[in-house]
C-alpha positions in Angstrom: -31.8 6.1 15.5 -33.6 5.1 12.2 -31.3 3.7 9.6 -31.8 1.6 6.5 -29.2 -1.1 5.9 -28.3 -2.8 2.7 -27.4 -6.5 2.6 -25.9 -7.8 -0.6 -25.7 -11.4 -1.6 -25.4 -13.6 -4.7 -28.2 -15.5 -6.4 -28.6 -18.2 -9.0 -30.7 -17.7 -12.1 -32.3 -19.7 -14.9 -34.2 -18.5 -17.9 -37.9 -19.2 -18.5 -39.7 -20.1 -21.7 -41.4 -16.7 -21.8 -38.1 -14.8 -22.0 -38.1 -13.9 -18.3 -35.6 -15.1 -15.8 -36.0 -16.5 -12.3 -33.4 -15.7 -9.5 -33.1 -17.5 -6.2 -30.8 -17.2 -3.3 -30.3 -16.4 0.4 -31.0 -12.8 1.1 -29.4 -13.2 4.6 -27.9 -16.0 6.6 -27.3 -16.6 10.3 -23.5 -16.5 9.9 -21.4 -13.8 11.4 -19.7 -11.4 9.1 -16.2 -9.9 9.5 -17.5 -7.1 11.7 -19.1 -9.5 14.2 -22.7 -8.8 13.2 -25.3 -11.5 12.6 -29.0 -11.7 11.7 -30.8 -14.4 13.7 -33.2 -16.8 12.0 -36.1 -15.4 14.1 -35.4 -11.8 13.0 -37.7 -12.2 10.0 -40.5 -14.0 11.8 -41.8 -11.1 13.9 -43.8 -9.3 11.3 -41.0 -7.5 9.5 -42.0 -9.0 6.1 -45.7 -8.1 6.1 -45.4 -4.7 4.4 -43.1 -5.9 1.7 -45.3 -9.0 0.9 -48.2 -6.6 0.2 -46.4 -5.3 -2.9 -43.2 -7.4 -3.5 -41.7 -5.4 -6.3 -38.1 -6.0 -7.3 -36.1 -2.8 -8.2 -32.9 -2.2 -10.1 -30.0 -0.6 -8.1 -32.5 0.7 -5.4 -34.1 3.0 -7.9 -37.9 3.3 -7.1 -38.5 4.5 -10.6 -37.1 1.3 -12.2 -39.1 -1.8 -11.2 -37.9 -4.9 -13.0 -39.9 -7.8 -11.5 -41.8 -9.3 -8.5 -40.8 -11.6 -5.6 -42.4 -15.0 -6.1 -41.2 -16.5 -2.8 -40.0 -15.1 0.5 -39.5 -17.5 3.4 -37.7 -17.3 6.7 -35.9 -20.5 7.4 -33.5 -21.8 10.1 -30.6 -20.7 7.8 -31.9 -17.2 7.1 -34.2 -15.4 4.6 -34.7 -17.3 1.4 -35.8 -15.2 -1.6 -37.1 -16.1 -5.1 -38.1 -13.5 -7.8 -39.0 -13.3 -11.4 -37.3 -10.7 -13.6 -39.5 -9.5 -16.5 -38.2 -9.7 -20.0 -39.4 -6.1 -20.4 -37.1 -4.9 -17.6 -35.3 -1.7 -18.6 -31.5 -1.4 -19.2 -31.4 -5.0 -20.6 -31.4 -6.2 -17.0 -33.0 -9.5 -17.9 -30.3 -10.3 -20.5 -27.5 -9.1 -18.2 -28.8 -11.5 -15.5 -28.9 -14.4 -18.0 -25.3 -13.6 -19.1 -24.1 -13.6 -15.5 -23.1 -9.9 -15.6 -25.7 -9.1 -12.9 -25.5 -11.8 -10.2 -26.4 -10.2 -6.9 -29.4 -8.7 -5.1 -29.5 -6.3 -2.2 -32.1 -6.0 0.5 -32.8 -2.8 2.4 -34.0 -3.3 5.9 -34.3 -1.6 9.3 -33.0 -3.0 12.6 -35.9 -3.0 15.1 -34.2 -5.0 17.9 -30.8 -6.3 18.6 -28.4 -7.5 21.4 -24.8 -6.3 21.8 -22.3 -9.2 21.7 -19.3 -8.4 23.8 -17.3 -11.3 22.4 -17.5 -10.1 18.8 -18.1 -6.4 19.6 -21.0 -6.7 17.1 -24.8 -6.9 17.1 -27.1 -9.9 16.9 -30.2 -8.6 15.2 -33.3 -10.2 16.7 -36.0 -8.2 14.8 -35.8 -6.5 11.3 -38.2 -4.9 8.9 -37.7 -5.5 5.1 -38.2 -2.4 3.0 -37.2 -3.3 -0.5 -35.2 -5.8 -2.7 -33.0 -4.8 -5.7 -30.9 -6.5 -8.3 -27.6 -4.6 -8.2 -24.4 -4.4 -10.2 -22.2 -4.2 -7.1 -20.4 -7.6 -6.7 -21.0 -9.5 -3.5 -18.3 -10.1 -0.9 -19.2 -13.7 0.0 -16.9 -13.6 3.0 -18.7 -10.7 4.6 -22.4 -10.9 4.2 -23.0 -7.5 5.5 -21.5 -4.9 7.9 -23.7 -2.5 9.8 -20.8 -0.1 10.3 -20.5 0.5 6.5 -23.9 2.1 6.5 -22.9 4.9 8.8 -21.0 8.1 7.8 -18.5 7.8 10.6 -17.3 5.5 13.4 -18.7 7.7 16.1 -22.2 7.6 14.5 -22.0 3.8 14.5 -20.9 3.7 18.1 -23.8 5.9 19.1 -26.1 3.5 17.3 -24.7 0.5 19.2 -25.3 2.2 22.5 -29.0 2.1 21.9 -28.7 -1.7 22.3 -25.8 -2.1 24.8 -27.5 0.0 27.5 -29.8 -3.0 28.3 -27.1 -5.5 28.9 -24.8 -5.5 32.0 -21.4 -5.6 30.3 -19.2 -5.0 33.4 -21.4 -6.1 36.3 -22.9 -2.7 36.8 -26.3 -1.3 35.8 -26.1 1.2 32.9 -27.7 4.6 32.5 -31.2 3.6 31.4 -31.5 0.9 34.2 -30.3 3.1 37.0 -32.8 3.6 39.7 -33.4 7.0 41.3 -32.1 6.7 44.8 -34.7 9.1 46.0 -37.5 6.6 45.2 -39.6 5.3 48.0 -39.3 1.5 47.2 -37.2 -0.8 45.0 -37.2 -4.5 44.0 -35.2 -6.8 46.2 -33.8 -10.2 45.3 -36.4 -12.0 47.4 -39.2 -10.1 45.7 -40.2 -8.1 48.9 -40.5 -4.4 49.1 -37.9 -2.4 50.9 -39.2 0.9 52.4 -36.8 3.7 52.6 -36.4 5.3 55.9 -37.6 8.9 56.1 -34.7 10.9 57.2 -35.1 14.2 59.1 -32.9 17.0 58.0 -31.8 17.6 61.6 -30.5 14.1 61.9 -27.7 14.5 59.4 -25.0 17.1 58.9 -25.8 18.5 55.5 -22.8 20.0 53.8 -23.0 23.4 52.3 -23.8 23.5 48.6 -21.9 25.8 46.3 -24.9 27.1 44.3 -22.7 29.1 41.9 -20.6 26.1 41.0 -23.6 23.9 40.7 -25.3 26.4 38.4 -22.2 26.7 36.3 -22.0 22.9 36.0 -25.6 22.6 35.0 -25.2 25.4 32.4 -22.1 23.7 31.0 -23.8 20.3 30.8 -26.9 21.9 29.2 -24.8 23.7 26.7 -22.9 20.6 25.9 -26.1 18.7 25.3 -27.5 21.4 23.1 -24.3 21.5 21.1 -24.3 17.7 20.8 -27.9 17.8 19.6 -27.1 20.5 17.1 -24.1 18.6 15.8 -26.2 15.4 15.5 -28.9 17.3 13.6 -26.3 19.0 11.3 -24.6 15.7 10.7 -27.9 14.1 9.9 -28.8 16.9 7.4 -25.4 16.7 5.8 -25.7 12.9 5.6 -29.1 13.2 4.0 -27.9 15.8 1.5 -24.9 13.6 0.6 -27.1 10.6 0.2 -29.4 12.5 -2.2 -26.4 13.8 -4.1 -24.9 10.3 -4.2 -28.2 8.9 -5.5 -28.3 11.6 -8.2 -24.7 10.9 -9.3 -25.2 7.1 -9.2 -28.3 7.5 -11.3 -26.5 9.7 -13.8 -23.6 7.4 -13.9 -25.8 4.4 -14.5 -27.6 6.2 -17.3 -24.2 7.0 -18.9 -23.1 3.4 -18.5 -26.3 2.1 -20.1 -25.7 4.7 -22.9 -22.2 3.6 -23.4 -23.2 -0.1 -23.3 -25.6 0.6 -26.1 -23.0 2.5 -28.1 -20.4 -0.2 -27.4 -22.9 -2.8 -28.6 -23.4 -0.9 -31.8 -19.7 -0.1 -32.4 -18.0 -3.2 -31.0 -18.6 -5.2 -34.2 -17.3 -2.5 -36.4 -14.3 -1.8 -34.2 -13.4 -5.5 -34.2 -13.8 -5.7 -38.0 -11.5 -2.7 -38.5 -9.0 -4.2 -36.1 -9.0 -7.4 -38.1 -8.4 -5.4 -41.3 -5.5 -3.5 -39.7 -3.9 -6.8 -38.7 -4.3 -8.1 -42.3 -2.7 -4.9 -43.8 0.3 -5.2 -41.5 1.8 -7.8 -43.8 4.5 -6.3 -46.0 3.3 -8.3 -49.0 -0.5 -7.6 -48.5 -2.8 -7.8 -51.4 -5.6 -5.3 -50.9 -8.0 -6.9 -53.4 -7.8 -10.3 -51.6 -8.3 -8.7 -48.1 -11.2 -6.6 -49.3 -12.8 -9.6 -51.0 -12.4 -11.7 -47.8 -14.2 -9.1 -45.7 -16.5 -7.8 -48.4 -19.8 -9.0 -46.9 -19.0 -7.8 -43.4 -17.8 -4.4 -44.7 -21.0 -3.9 -46.7 -23.1 -5.0 -43.7 -21.4 -2.6 -41.3 -20.7 0.2 -43.8 -23.1 2.7 -42.1 -21.5 2.0 -38.7 -18.0 2.3 -40.1 -18.8 5.6 -41.8 -20.3 7.0 -38.5 -17.3 5.8 -36.6 -14.9 7.3 -39.1 -16.7 10.6 -39.1 -16.8 10.8 -35.3 -13.0 10.2 -35.2 -12.1 12.7 -37.9 -10.8 15.9 -36.2 -10.0 19.1 -38.2 -9.8 21.2 -35.1 -6.7 23.4 -34.8 -5.9 23.2 -38.5 -5.6 26.5 -40.4 -7.0 26.7 -43.9 -3.8 28.3 -45.2 -1.7 25.5 -43.8 -2.3 22.6 -46.2 0.4 20.5 -44.5 -2.0 20.0 -41.5 -4.5 18.4 -43.9 -1.8 16.2 -45.6 -3.1 12.8 -44.6 -6.7 13.6 -45.5 -5.7 15.1 -48.8 -3.6 11.9 -49.6 -6.6 9.7 -48.8 -8.9 11.8 -50.9 -6.5 11.8 -53.8 -6.1 8.0 -53.7 -9.9 7.6 -53.4 -10.4 9.9 -56.5 -7.9 7.8 -58.4 -9.5 4.5 -57.5 -13.1 5.7 -58.3 -12.0 7.7 -61.3 -13.9 10.7 -59.9 -10.8 12.8 -59.0 -11.7 15.3 -56.3 -15.4 15.0 -56.9 -16.0 12.2 -54.4 -18.0 13.0 -51.3 -15.0 12.5 -49.1 -12.7 14.6 -51.3 -15.2 17.5 -51.3 -15.4 17.2 -47.5 -11.6 17.4 -47.1 -11.3 20.4 -49.5 -14.1 22.2 -47.7 -12.4 21.7 -44.3 -9.1 22.9 -45.8 -11.0 25.8 -47.4 -9.4 25.3 -50.8 -10.7 24.5 -54.2 -8.9 22.1 -56.6 -8.2 24.2 -59.7 -5.5 24.4 -62.3 -3.8 27.0 -60.1 -4.0 25.2 -56.8 -3.4 21.7 -58.1 0.4 21.9 -58.0 0.4 22.9 -54.4 -2.1 20.2 -53.4 -0.2 17.5 -55.4 3.0 18.5 -53.5 1.2 18.1 -50.2 -0.1 14.7 -51.2 3.4 13.6 -52.3 4.9 14.9 -49.0 2.3 13.2 -47.0 3.1 9.8 -48.4 6.8 10.5 -48.0 6.1 11.2 -44.3 4.2 7.9 -44.0 7.3 6.2 -45.5 9.7 8.1 -43.2 7.7 7.1 -40.1 8.1 3.4 -41.0 11.9 3.7 -41.7 14.6 2.9 -39.2 17.9 3.2 -41.1 17.3 5.8 -43.9 16.7 8.7 -41.5 20.4 8.5 -40.5 21.5 10.0 -43.8 20.8 13.3 -45.5 18.9 13.5 -48.7 20.1 15.4 -51.8 17.6 16.4 -54.5 18.8 15.5 -58.0 17.4 16.5 -61.3 18.2 13.3 -63.3 18.7 9.6 -62.8 22.5 10.2 -62.8 24.1 13.3 -61.3 27.8 14.1 -60.9 28.6 15.5 -57.4 32.1 17.0 -57.0 33.8 16.1 -53.7 36.8 17.9 -52.3 39.2 15.4 -50.7 41.5 16.1 -47.7 44.8 17.7 -48.5 48.4 17.2 -47.5 49.8 19.7 -44.9 51.4 22.8 -46.3 55.3 23.0 -46.1 57.4 25.3 -44.1 60.1 26.5 -46.5 62.9 29.1 -46.6 62.1 32.6 -47.8 61.9 32.8 -51.6 61.9 29.0 -52.0 59.4 27.9 -54.7 59.5 24.3 -55.4 57.0 21.7 -56.6 56.9 20.2 -53.1 55.0 23.3 -52.0 52.1 22.6 -54.3 48.7 21.7 -52.9 48.0 17.9 -53.2 45.5 15.3 -52.0 46.1 13.5 -48.7 48.4 10.6 -49.4 49.3 11.7 -52.9 52.8 12.5 -54.0 52.2 14.0 -57.5 52.1 17.6 -56.4 48.6 18.0 -57.8 45.2 18.5 -56.2 42.4 16.7 -58.0 38.8 17.3 -57.1 37.0 13.9 -56.9 33.5 13.2 -58.1 30.7 10.8 -57.2 28.0 9.8 -59.5 24.7 9.9 -57.6 22.2 7.5 -59.1 18.4 7.5 -58.4 16.7 4.1 -59.0 13.0 3.6 -59.4 11.1 2.0 -56.5 7.6 0.6 -57.1 4.9 -1.0 -54.9 1.4 -1.7 -56.0 -1.9 -3.3 -54.9 -5.3 -3.8 -56.4 -8.9 -2.9 -55.6 -11.8 -4.6 -57.4 -14.2 -2.6 -59.5 -17.3 -3.5 -57.4 -15.9 -2.3 -54.1 -18.2 0.3 -52.5 -16.8 3.8 -52.2 -17.5 4.1 -48.5 -15.6 0.8 -47.9 -12.6 2.2 -49.8 -12.7 5.3 -47.7 -12.7 3.2 -44.5 -9.7 1.1 -45.5 -7.7 3.8 -47.3 -5.5 4.6 -44.2 -4.6 0.9 -44.0 -3.8 0.6 -47.7 -1.7 3.7 -47.6 0.2 2.5 -44.5 0.8 -0.9 -46.2 2.2 0.8 -49.3 4.4 3.2 -47.2 5.7 0.3 -45.1 6.6 -1.7 -48.2 8.7 1.3 -49.5 10.3 1.9 -46.1 11.4 -1.7 -45.8 12.8 -1.8 -49.3 14.8 1.5 -48.8 16.3 0.3 -45.4 17.2 -3.0 -46.9 18.9 -1.4 -50.0 20.9 0.9 -47.7 22.1 -2.0 -45.6 22.6 -4.9 -48.1 21.9 -3.5 -51.5 18.9 -4.3 -53.8 20.4 -6.4 -56.6 21.8 -5.6 -60.0 20.3 -2.7 -61.9 19.4 -0.7 -58.8 21.3 0.0 -55.5 23.8 -2.8 -56.0 26.0 -2.0 -53.0 24.8 -1.3 -49.4 26.8 -0.7 -46.2 27.4 -4.3 -45.3 26.8 -6.3 -48.4 25.9 -6.3 -52.1 23.1 -7.7 -54.3 20.8 -8.6 -51.4 23.2 -10.2 -48.9 24.9 -9.2 -45.7 27.8 -11.6 -45.8 29.9 -10.1 -48.6 31.9 -6.9 -48.9 29.9 -3.6 -49.0 30.9 0.0 -48.3 32.0 -0.8 -44.8 35.5 -2.2 -43.9 35.8 -5.4 -42.0 36.5 -5.0 -38.3 39.8 -6.1 -36.9 38.0 -7.0 -33.6 38.0 -10.7 -32.6 35.0 -12.2 -34.4 32.0 -13.0 -32.3 31.2 -16.7 -32.0 27.5 -16.8 -32.6 27.3 -20.4 -31.3 29.1 -19.6 -28.0 28.5 -17.3 -25.1 29.9 -14.2 -26.7 27.6 -11.2 -27.1 27.6 -7.6 -28.4 28.6 -5.2 -25.7 29.1 -1.4 -25.5 32.8 -2.0 -25.1 32.8 -3.8 -28.5 31.0 -1.0 -30.2 33.3 1.6 -28.7 36.3 -0.4 -30.0 34.7 -0.3 -33.5 34.4 3.5 -33.3 38.1 3.7 -32.3 38.9 1.7 -35.4 37.2 4.4 -37.6 40.1 6.8 -37.0 39.2 10.4 -37.6 35.7 9.5 -38.5 35.0 8.2 -35.1 36.1 11.3 -33.1 32.7 12.9 -32.8 30.2 10.6 -31.0 27.1 12.3 -32.3 28.2 11.8 -35.9 28.6 8.0 -35.5 25.6 5.6 -35.4 25.6 2.0 -34.5 23.2 -0.3 -36.5 22.6 -3.7 -34.9 20.2 -6.6 -35.7 17.4 -7.1 -33.2 19.1 -10.0 -31.4 22.2 -7.9 -30.7 19.9 -5.1 -29.3 18.5 -7.5 -26.7 22.0 -8.3 -25.6 22.7 -4.6 -25.1 19.6 -3.8 -23.1 21.0 -4.6 -19.7 24.7 -3.8 -20.5 26.7 -1.1 -18.7 27.3 1.8 -21.1 24.0 1.4 -23.0 21.4 4.1 -22.3 17.8 3.4 -23.2 16.0 6.0 -25.4 13.6 6.8 -22.6 16.5 7.9 -20.4 18.2 10.1 -23.0 15.0 12.0 -24.1 12.9 11.9 -27.2 14.3 14.8 -29.3 16.8 12.7 -31.1 14.5 9.7 -31.2 11.8 11.8 -32.9 14.3 12.3 -35.8 15.6 8.8 -35.9 12.5 6.5 -35.9 14.5 3.3 -35.3 16.6 4.7 -32.4 16.5 2.5 -29.3 19.2 4.1 -27.2 22.8 5.4 -27.1 26.2 4.0 -26.4 28.7 6.6 -25.1 26.8 9.4 -26.9 26.2 7.6 -30.2 22.7 6.6 -31.3 21.9 2.9 -31.6 19.5 1.7 -34.3 17.9 -1.7 -34.1 16.6 -3.3 -37.4 15.3 -6.7 -38.4 16.8 -6.1 -41.9 20.0 -7.7 -40.5 18.3 -10.4 -38.5 18.1 -12.8 -41.4 19.7 -13.2 -44.8 17.7 -11.1 -47.3 19.1 -12.8 -50.4 18.1 -16.1 -52.0 20.8 -18.3 -50.4 18.9 -18.8 -47.1 22.2 -18.5 -45.1 22.1 -17.1 -41.6 23.1 -13.5 -40.9 26.7 -12.7 -40.4 26.6 -9.1 -39.2 26.8 -8.5 -35.5 27.1 -4.7 -35.6 27.8 -1.8 -37.9 29.5 1.6 -37.0 28.7 4.4 -39.5 30.0 8.0 -39.9 26.7 9.4 -41.1 27.8 12.5 -43.0 29.8 10.4 -45.5 26.7 8.9 -47.0 23.8 10.5 -48.9 20.4 9.5 -50.4 19.9 11.1 -53.8 16.2 11.7 -54.5 14.7 12.4 -57.9 11.5 14.4 -57.3 8.9 13.1 -54.8 6.6 10.2 -54.5 3.8 9.6 -57.0 0.7 7.7 -56.1 -1.2 6.8 -59.3 -3.9 4.4 -60.4 -4.8 2.6 -63.6 -8.0 0.7 -64.5 -7.4 -2.7 -66.0 -10.5 -3.5 -68.0 -9.7 -7.1 -68.6 -9.4 -7.8 -64.9 -12.1 -5.4 -63.8 -10.0 -3.9 -61.1 -7.9 -0.8 -60.3 -4.2 -1.0 -59.7 -2.8 1.4 -57.1 0.8 2.2 -57.7 3.2 4.2 -55.5 6.6 5.1 -57.0 9.7 7.1 -56.2 13.3 7.4 -57.4 16.2 7.4 -55.0 19.6 5.8 -54.3 22.4 5.5 -51.8 26.0 6.6 -52.2 29.3 6.9 -50.3 31.1 10.2 -50.7 34.7 9.3 -49.6 36.1 5.8 -49.4 38.2 4.4 -46.6 41.8 5.4 -46.6 44.4 3.8 -44.3 43.3 3.9 -40.7 40.4 6.3 -41.4 37.3 4.2 -42.2 33.8 5.9 -42.6 32.1 2.6 -41.6 33.2 -0.5 -39.9 31.4 -3.9 -39.9 31.8 -6.5 -37.2 30.9 -10.0 -38.4 29.9 -13.2 -36.7 32.6 -15.9 -37.0 
């Protein structure tokens, strides 16, 4: 059976002055591999190297169409076959550079076994004569503990066993002569141990009793054996054809895959620098107090150098598929970026990027369409802010038309009286819960919206394409700044003149009285072994009275360190286990406790005021419907050019507030705060 085997081994390399690289290593050794096979040192000394030495071309991945160098030394030694080759600097697929960098570090020799002995002790073959066909540099890593394995070159175990039989039939494995060495008993003479000829006696047919022969049975047996041999031959031929077809298909696929890998390597080489640069920029813009002008100035030279690559990368990743022209919401982020770019460059919607977005949305910015587009832009930024918020999504927003709006609130009432027929006394009058004046007074809450501003700068000499590339990062940074400010204001207030009172504190602290009532639970000792548990949170909900009856209407807000204490506690269910529907609405939701959502925030992890004191809030239970966020109009993203400073200021503003509707009364508390001791 003719079969080409591949032997893979590592080599060492060193670069030459002319840009080429020399590789050197043992193509084969006399050691046994895991399968019990071995190539003897003499296997390469019987003429098997002559044909290769006539044209010692080195290939890449056994591809005859891709020569990459020549063998400069090939020597059979007592340790095996030693090989040295020179890889040309002009080799395709950057092979020479990949060898220098150590990415390619193995070669593979293809050879044919010409003679071998079966080794009963290892159940393997000791190859005594081999013919070398070709040598390749390969990308397959070498298994140094198993130099080669003949069995791996066959399509099945049975095919390999058949191959071994071609060598085992010349060795007496069990003290008996095998098929090829059997002597026909009808021969006239045979060799004897003493070297003399033994003549077989001629036997007359009449001297023996010849048994009767069942000719029919004999014919049947011969026919069956013949059919079996034919079937075996056909099966072997079919298997060989299938193996050849599979080998061709595998070569085609391997070549295609290799070409794709080379293509991707080239693309990666081009894009990797730009990708890394954009990753560095994203990291810079993650800072809540980021200054866009400083960041852009820091990376200005690199951005200008890679502007073409960044533009190509941005264009390739932009996807407008599935977006309907009539549905401007689906183009919200792109319209927002185009709007900001127009403001920064003072070109409005006449920038190249702005025109591309309008074209994709199939809309023209005119006096009639501007209002709708401006609303989409505002909503897109609001959505960016919402995605970064954790606490604010708990509460409903109310649109207001001015900075101060009076909202009437109907309080709870006292129960009606059962009275005698015809009795009409003042005691029957409707009155507020807890009141005794026989009057029902409608309460009112003044909803106040306060202005929230964040800004950054872009220098006048910043290239338009660079601005386009970093716009998503700038927008995200502005949105994150708004989200953090709103969450902080809801929790601990934002100081005098704005949202002065939050849920757990006032004027930027969380260690003074806010809207929430202090919990009657035993205070948690932050310096001891105590920790926040689901049982503690459930006790807080119980303390809320009627406001704690419906679990889905109560939310627990905890600092991040308390969340880590809850993770493995019984009664806490991770958000991945309860599903994503609620979590999609509540961005900061991390799980539930007995049916109530748990929100983790770092706004309570440290004191947000100026005192520097440690946080005092361990947990907060809130009846969500009792609190509202009044909003005056939407978000405005505006720019203004400062001539003196030669830069454009980018400003994002919105007006909103936070109000409680009904205050705590007796045992009914809309929110309860549990503090560290």
